[in-house]
N, C-alpha and C positions, 0 to 999 in steps of 0.2 A: 564887366570888370572881373567878376569871379571866374568866368569862363576863360579868361586870360591868365589869372593868377594861379588857378588850380593846377594846370599842366606843368607850370614852372616849379611849383612846390613839390609835385610828384617826382619830377626829375631830381630835385634836391634830395628827396628821400632815397632815390636810387644810389646816390653817393654814399649815404649812410649804410645801406645794405651791402655795398661793395667793400666795406671796410675790412681790412686785415691788419694784423700786428698792431692793434690799437694801443696796447700798453707801451709799445716801443715808440709811439708817436704822440705821447701824452706828456704835458708839462704842467707844473704847478704855477698858478698865477700869484695868489697871495698866501696860500696855505695848502696842506695836503688835501683839504676838502674842497678847494677851489681850483678846478682843473680846466685845461683847454687842450684839445687835440688838433692834430693837423687836419682832421676831418671837419671840425668846427670851422676852421679857417677856410677850408676848401668850399664848404657849403655856403658860407657867407660871401665869399668872392663870387660864386656862381649867382647867388641871388642879387648881389649888388650890380652885376652885369645885366641881368635879365629884367629886374623889376622896375627900376626908375624910368626906362624908356616907355613903359606903359602909360605913364603920366608925366609928360614933359614938364620940367621945372620942379618936380618933386625932389625931396631929399631922402636919403637912406640913413636910418638910425638903427644900427645893429649892435649886438652885444660886444662883438670883438673889434669892429671898426666903425667909429662914429664920425660922421661929418660934423664940422664945426658950424652947426646950424641948429635952430630951435625947432624940434618936432611938433611944437604946439602952434606953429605958424605955417599956413599953406598946407599943401599935400605932403604927407610924410609916410614912408614905409617904415614900420617899427618891427624889427626882425630878431628872432632868436634862432640861429642856425641849427643848433641841437639843444633843445630844452631837456634837461636830464642828462648832462654830460657824464656825471659819475655813474649813472645807470648804464650809459653807453659803454664806458670804459670797462665796467664789470660784467657786461654781457647780460644785463637784466631785461633788456628788450622793452623798456618802458621809457622811450624818448620820442621827441617829436620835433618837427620843423614848425615854427610859429611865425605867421606873417599877418600883420595888421596894416591897413591903409587908413590913415586919419586925415581929416580936413580941419584945420584950425583947432586942433586939440580934441576933436570928437572922432572916435573910431567909426568909420563908415563900412568897412569890409574886414572880415576876419577869416583866416584859414589856418587850421592846425591839422597836421598830418602825422600819424603814427605809422611809419612804413612797415614795422614788424607785423602789425595787424591789418595793414592796408585799410586803415580807417581815415577817411578824409572828412573832417568837420569844416563846415563853411557857413558863413552868415553875411547878410547884407542888412544894414540898418533899415528897419521897416519891411524887410522881405522874408523874415523867418530864419530858422537855423536848420541845418541839414547834416546828416551823416551818410556819406556815399550817395547823395542825391535824394535821400528819403527824409521827410520832416522829422524833427525830434522835439521833445518837450520835457521840461523838468518833471519830477515826480510830484505826487500829491500826498506823500506820506509825511506825517509829523515826525520830528526827530525821535520821539519815544518809540517809534516803530522802524526807525531807519538807522543809517550810519553816516558818519562825517569823515572827511579827509582833512588832514592838517599838514602844514609845512613847518619846518623847524628854524628857519632864518639862520642857517648854520654859520653864515658869515658875520652875524651880528650878535655876539654873546650877551649884550645887554638885554636881549629879548628872551633869553633862555628860560628864566624863571616865570615870566609872564606867559610864555607859550605853554609851559607845563601846567600852570594854574588854570588857564582857559581850557586846555585839553581835558583836565580832570572834571571841570564843571560840565562840559559838554558830554563827556563820557558817562557821567552819572545820569544824564537825561536821554541817553541814546542806547541802541543795541550794541554798538561797537564803533571803532574808528580804524582808519588806515593812514599810513604815511608812505607814499609811493615815489616821491622824489622828482616829479616833473609837474610843475604848477600849471602849465598850459593844458596838460591832459587832465589834471584835477578839475579845472573849470569845465572841460568838455564832459567829464563824467557827471558833473552836476547837471549840465545842459541836457544830457540824454537820459536823465533819471536813474542812473546807476547808484548815485549817492545823493544825500539830501542837502549837504552843505560842505563848504571848504573854507579854511581860514589860514592866513599866514601874516606875521607881523611886519615883514619887510620883503618886498618884491620890487624888481625893476620893471619899467614899462614893457620891455619885451617879454617878460614872464606872463603878464596879465592882459595886455592890450587886445589881442585877438580873442582869447578865451572869455574875457568879460563880455564882449559883444555877443558871443555864442550863448552865454547864459541869459542875457537880456532878451535876445531874439527867440529863445526857447521858452520864454515865459517866466524866467526867474528874476532874482534881484541881486545886484552887486553894489558894494559900497566899501568904504574904508571901515576899519574896526571902530572908528569914532563916529561912523554914520554919514560921512561926507562922500561926495562923488570921487571916483578913481581918476587921478590925473593920467596924462600920457607922457609926462616930461620928467618925472622924478620918482625916487623911492617912495613906496607907499605900503601901508598895510592893506589887506584885502579880505572881504567876506563875500562869499557867493552862496546862494541858497535857492530853494524853491520858495514859492510865495508864502506857504504856511509857516515857514521857519524864519522869515526875513527879519522879524523883530525880536528874536530870542536874545540877541545881545543886550537888549535893554534890561533883561532880567539877571544879567551876569556881571561879575567883576572882570573887566577887560584890562 
């Protein structure tokens, strides 16, 4: 299945690389911080055409166009056509195509592609995690010698104060932190050992479905900030880390 999904995702990345006059094709959805471009829509239409035929009877659950079906039942493609749209609009080159394939609410395959770096992350449940075909693994560094990534849940102001409070607590225990603005890639950076942990208080399934499998298959841990399993059907908080840092939330005020 990965051998069929990866070429499709790579073609979707080529649509991103071909983009021009992005600002002129950008619209606000709910606010100035919540953007969609014509390229988001074009990538999603392409993926909606190409992916479901790989698994007859599957549904397509995308950020921009959602079928009226439950992605927790049967086979479902869970897709973010451009994760990090604001980065894309501003030319920051930290955006990705994210595709997960779940069965009855459990992610079985995950692919995240950053076309700017030509980095293709892929994982199959029970089969390991890979970057451009080479195996990857989470780091073995404690947070005291590492860094963490965080997301700001910019669409949910009720989480702003809690986000800053948890960031400060983790910052005091770490070397530094980063906020790069593309959750799918934040998960991937944990998976390949570039960073030791990532958290955000509110993410959609297409933000974390593929990336969470990559972290697990790379030997890491994922859960909600309350310690429960990540769903694939609803908004959720998220924590991803290597094994040595997986229980650090128990020591903090979340």
